[in-house]
C-alpha positions as CSV (number, residue, x, y, z in Angstrom):
1,M,20.9,5.3,-3.8
2,V,17.8,3.9,-5.3
3,P,15.2,6.7,-6.1
4,L,12.2,6.4,-4.1
5,A,8.5,6.6,-5.1
6,D,6.1,6.7,-2.2
7,L,2.3,6.1,-3.0
8,H,1.0,5.8,0.4
9,I,1.9,9.5,2.4
10,H,-0.2,12.2,3.8
11,L,1.0,15.4,2.6
12,L,-1.9,17.7,1.8
13,P,-2.8,20.1,5.0
14,Q,-6.2,20.2,6.5
15,V,-7.5,17.5,4.9
16,D,-7.1,14.3,7.3
17,D,-4.7,13.4,10.1
18,G,-1.8,14.5,8.0
19,P,0.0,17.9,8.2
20,K,-1.8,20.7,9.7
21,D,-0.4,23.5,7.6
22,W,1.7,24.3,4.5
23,E,4.7,25.0,6.8
24,T,4.7,21.4,7.9
25,T,3.9,20.4,4.2
26,E,7.1,22.2,3.2
27,E,9.2,20.7,5.8
28,M,8.0,17.1,5.0
29,L,8.8,17.9,1.2
30,R,12.5,18.8,2.3
31,I,13.1,15.8,4.0
32,L,11.5,13.8,1.1
33,S,13.9,15.4,-1.1
34,E,16.7,14.8,1.1
35,N,16.0,11.0,0.8
36,E,16.0,10.8,-2.6
37,V,12.1,10.9,-3.2
38,K,11.2,11.8,-6.8
39,I,7.4,10.6,-7.1
40,V,4.7,11.0,-4.5
41,A,1.1,10.4,-4.6
42,P,-0.3,11.6,-1.3
43,T,-3.3,9.6,-0.1
44,P,-5.9,11.5,1.9
45,H,-8.3,9.2,3.8
46,V,-11.8,8.9,2.4
47,Y,-14.2,7.1,4.9
48,E,-18.1,6.7,4.1
49,Q,-19.0,10.4,5.4
50,D,-16.6,11.9,3.2
51,W,-18.3,10.9,-0.3
52,H,-20.6,13.9,-0.2
53,G,-17.7,16.4,-0.1
54,I,-15.3,14.1,-2.1
55,E,-13.9,17.1,-4.1
56,S,-12.5,18.7,-0.9
57,K,-10.1,15.7,-0.4
58,H,-7.8,17.0,-3.3
59,Q,-8.0,20.8,-2.4
60,G,-4.5,22.1,-2.4
61,L,-3.2,19.6,-4.8
62,P,-2.0,22.2,-7.4
63,E,-0.1,24.0,-4.7
64,L,1.3,20.7,-3.5
65,E,2.3,20.1,-7.1
66,R,4.1,23.7,-7.4
67,R,6.0,23.4,-3.7
68,A,6.7,20.0,-4.4
69,G,8.4,20.9,-8.1
70,N,10.7,22.9,-6.4
71,Y,12.5,19.9,-4.8
72,G,12.2,18.0,-7.8
73,I,9.6,15.8,-6.8
74,R,6.4,14.9,-9.1
75,V,3.1,14.4,-7.6
76,H,0.3,12.3,-8.4
77,S,-3.5,12.4,-7.1
78,A,-4.6,9.3,-5.1
79,A,-6.5,8.5,-2.1
80,E,-6.7,5.9,0.7
81,I,-10.1,4.7,0.3
82,W,-12.1,2.9,3.2
83,A,-13.9,-0.3,2.0
84,I,-17.6,0.0,1.5
85,P,-20.1,-2.2,-0.4
86,D,-21.4,0.1,-2.7
87,L,-18.0,1.5,-3.7
88,P,-18.4,0.2,-7.5
89,E,-21.5,2.2,-7.5
90,R,-19.6,5.4,-6.7
91,W,-18.0,5.0,-10.1
92,E,-17.9,8.3,-11.4
93,K,-16.3,9.6,-8.1
94,L,-14.3,6.7,-7.7
95,I,-12.1,7.2,-10.9
96,P,-10.5,10.8,-9.8
97,L,-9.5,8.9,-6.7
98,T,-7.2,6.4,-8.4
99,Y,-3.7,6.6,-8.9
100,A,-3.1,9.6,-11.2
101,G,-6.9,9.4,-11.9
102,N,-5.9,7.0,-14.7
103,G,-8.7,4.6,-13.3
104,K,-6.0,1.6,-13.2
105,Y,-5.3,1.5,-9.8
106,A,-6.7,2.1,-6.2
107,L,-5.8,1.8,-2.5
108,I,-8.1,0.4,-0.5
109,E,-8.1,0.3,3.4
110,F,-10.2,-2.5,5.4
111,D,-11.0,-2.6,8.7
112,V,-8.5,-3.9,11.2
113,L,-10.4,-6.1,13.4
114,E,-12.7,-8.4,11.2
115,M,-12.7,-9.3,7.5
116,P,-15.8,-7.8,5.9
117,I,-18.0,-10.4,4.4
118,F,-18.2,-8.1,1.0
119,A,-14.3,-8.0,0.6
120,E,-13.8,-10.5,-2.0
121,W,-16.9,-9.4,-3.9
122,L,-15.6,-5.8,-3.8
123,L,-12.3,-6.6,-4.9
124,F,-13.6,-8.5,-7.8
125,Q,-16.3,-6.0,-8.7
126,L,-13.4,-3.3,-9.0
127,K,-11.1,-5.7,-11.2
128,V,-14.0,-6.4,-13.8
129,R,-14.4,-2.7,-13.9
130,G,-10.6,-2.2,-14.8
131,V,-9.4,-1.1,-11.7
132,T,-6.6,-3.0,-9.8
133,P,-7.2,-3.0,-5.8
134,I,-4.3,-2.4,-3.9
135,I,-4.6,-3.5,-0.4
136,A,-3.3,-0.8,2.1
137,H,-1.1,-2.1,5.0
138,P,-2.7,-5.6,5.2
139,E,0.1,-6.6,7.7
140,R,-2.1,-4.6,10.3
141,Y,-5.4,-6.6,10.0
142,L,-5.7,-9.1,12.6
143,W,-7.9,-11.2,10.6
144,L,-5.1,-11.5,8.0
145,Q,-2.5,-12.5,10.9
146,E,-4.8,-14.9,12.2
147,D,-5.7,-17.1,9.2
148,E,-3.4,-17.0,5.9
149,R,-6.6,-18.1,3.7
150,N,-8.0,-14.5,4.2
151,L,-4.7,-13.4,2.5
152,Y,-4.9,-15.9,-0.2
153,R,-8.6,-14.8,-0.7
154,L,-7.4,-11.2,-1.5
155,L,-4.8,-12.4,-3.7
156,A,-7.1,-14.6,-5.7
157,A,-9.5,-11.5,-6.2
158,G,-6.5,-9.8,-8.2
159,A,-5.3,-7.6,-5.2
160,L,-1.7,-6.2,-5.0
161,L,-0.2,-5.7,-1.3
162,Q,1.3,-2.5,0.0
163,V,3.3,-2.9,2.8
164,S,4.1,0.4,5.4
165,A,7.6,0.8,6.0
166,D,6.7,2.1,9.6
167,T,5.3,-1.4,10.5
168,F,7.9,-3.0,8.9
169,L,10.6,-1.5,11.2
170,R,8.6,-2.6,14.4
171,A,10.7,-5.9,14.3
172,E,9.4,-7.3,17.4
173,A,5.6,-6.2,17.5
174,Q,3.3,-9.0,15.7
175,V,2.5,-6.3,12.8
176,G,6.3,-6.1,12.2
177,K,6.5,-9.8,11.9
178,T,3.5,-9.7,9.7
179,A,5.4,-7.1,7.4
180,Q,8.7,-8.7,7.2
181,W,7.2,-12.2,6.5
182,L,5.3,-10.6,3.5
183,I,8.5,-8.8,2.2
184,K,10.7,-11.9,2.8
185,N,8.2,-14.1,1.1
186,G,7.9,-12.0,-2.0
187,L,4.1,-11.3,-1.3
188,A,4.5,-7.4,-1.0
189,D,4.2,-5.4,-4.4
190,F,5.6,-2.4,-3.1
191,I,6.8,-0.7,0.1
192,A,5.2,3.1,1.0
193,S,5.6,5.0,4.0
194,D,2.4,6.2,5.4
195,W,4.0,9.2,6.7
196,H,2.0,11.7,8.4
197,S,4.3,14.2,9.9
198,P,7.9,15.5,10.2
199,D,7.7,15.0,13.8
200,M,8.5,11.2,13.1
201,P,11.6,10.1,11.1
202,Y,10.7,9.2,7.5
203,P,10.4,5.6,7.6
204,L,10.7,4.5,3.8
205,A,14.1,5.7,4.2
206,Q,14.8,3.7,7.1
207,A,13.3,0.6,5.9
208,V,15.5,0.8,2.5
209,Q,18.6,1.0,4.5
210,K,17.4,-2.1,6.3
211,L,16.8,-3.9,3.4
212,M,19.9,-3.2,1.7
213,G,21.5,-6.5,3.4
214,E,18.6,-8.4,2.9
215,L,17.1,-8.2,-0.7
216,T,19.2,-7.7,-4.2
217,E,19.5,-4.3,-5.5
218,S,16.7,-5.5,-8.3
219,Q,14.4,-6.8,-5.5
220,L,14.6,-3.7,-3.3
221,E,14.3,-1.4,-6.6
222,R,11.1,-3.2,-7.7
223,L,9.6,-2.6,-4.2
224,V,10.3,1.1,-3.9
225,W,10.5,2.5,-7.5
226,R,9.6,0.3,-10.6
227,V,6.3,-1.1,-9.4
228,P,5.1,2.5,-7.9
229,S,6.3,4.0,-11.1
230,K,4.4,1.6,-13.3
231,I,1.2,2.0,-10.7
232,V,1.2,5.9,-11.5
233,S,1.8,5.4,-15.3
234,G,-1.1,2.9,-15.5
235,Q,0.9,0.0,-16.5
236,T,0.2,-3.4,-15.9
237,I,1.8,-5.3,-13.1
238,Q,2.5,-8.9,-12.2
239,P,1.6,-9.6,-8.7
240,S,4.4,-10.2,-6.7
241,W,3.1,-13.6,-5.2
242,Q,3.3,-15.2,-8.8
243,S,6.6,-15.2,-8.4
244,S,6.9,-16.1,-4.6
245,N,8.2,-19.0,-2.9
246,L,4.6,-19.3,-1.7
247,R,3.0,-19.5,-5.2
248,L,2.3,-23.2,-5.2
249,D,0.7,-23.1,-1.9
250,I,-1.2,-20.1,-3.1
251,Q,-2.4,-21.4,-6.3
252,A,-3.3,-24.8,-4.8
253,F,-5.7,-22.9,-2.4
254,I,-7.0,-20.9,-5.3
255,S,-7.7,-24.2,-7.2
256,G,-9.6,-25.8,-3.9
257,F,-6.7,-28.0,-3.1
258,E,-4.8,-27.9,0.1
259,R,-0.8,-28.2,0.3
260,K,-0.4,-27.4,4.0
261,S,-2.2,-26.7,7.2
262,Q,-4.7,-24.0,6.0
263,K,-4.7,-21.7,9.3
264,R,-1.6,-21.1,11.1
265,K,-0.9,-18.5,13.6
266,W,1.7,-16.1,13.2
267,W,4.4,-17.6,15.4
268,E,3.7,-20.8,13.4
269,F,4.4,-18.7,10.0
270,W,7.7,-16.9,11.6
271,K,8.8,-20.3,13.0
272,F,8.3,-21.7,9.1
273,F,10.0,-18.4,7.9
274,R,13.0,-19.3,10.2
275,K,13.5,-22.5,8.9
276,R,13.7,-21.4,5.4
């Protein structure tokens, strides 16, 4: 079985909507170990109101490292950061929230309903400061589902895409079709679980089982191990879209040209995908 690295997961107790106590975290670690997870980056939510006491978001991290070590799991610090326009101005507090605190990659979450007018500017500001933004679960955003140009804008700004395994498994829902479209067209840079509780089956392992018959071993390993491993190590990653079968469309959009209809609903995306 391919080893797994899960870079979007909620494991720290009592810091967000993840586990309520260490006993629950311990149960999650046991399940992770059974599913060959070797690397995790707990990503507590960081909303605008959390910045005054931001240090508390990583409370318990040493204890988590100790407990995870008993299962052969390495822990790296991270956070799921809500996009706000003055994020670059919070630089000193932002760096510890990047993956492994190395200032190279940061997981950014946007509003589901509407694309912020500052989105592209924010991503660009992070890039010029040396931080590559990673868009958390883009498949959930209605403004991305409704207009492919918004996806292209994120990619043009230098962002990577993290698809959540739980949404990928909801095959008949629009969010699930979106996630599948991103993966099948080679736009997803990596998959993570966004797992909050042992009351639900571990979705990353389920997604791997589903994808085994749909992707090559190399493609699958890239999504669940090679790219995540490079992120926590601070290594440079070539964005997946640059090797995607849609790269010419994306490059044309970035250059200001149109190759196809620049706005398609998801059922049209799905129809297009089925033809391919």
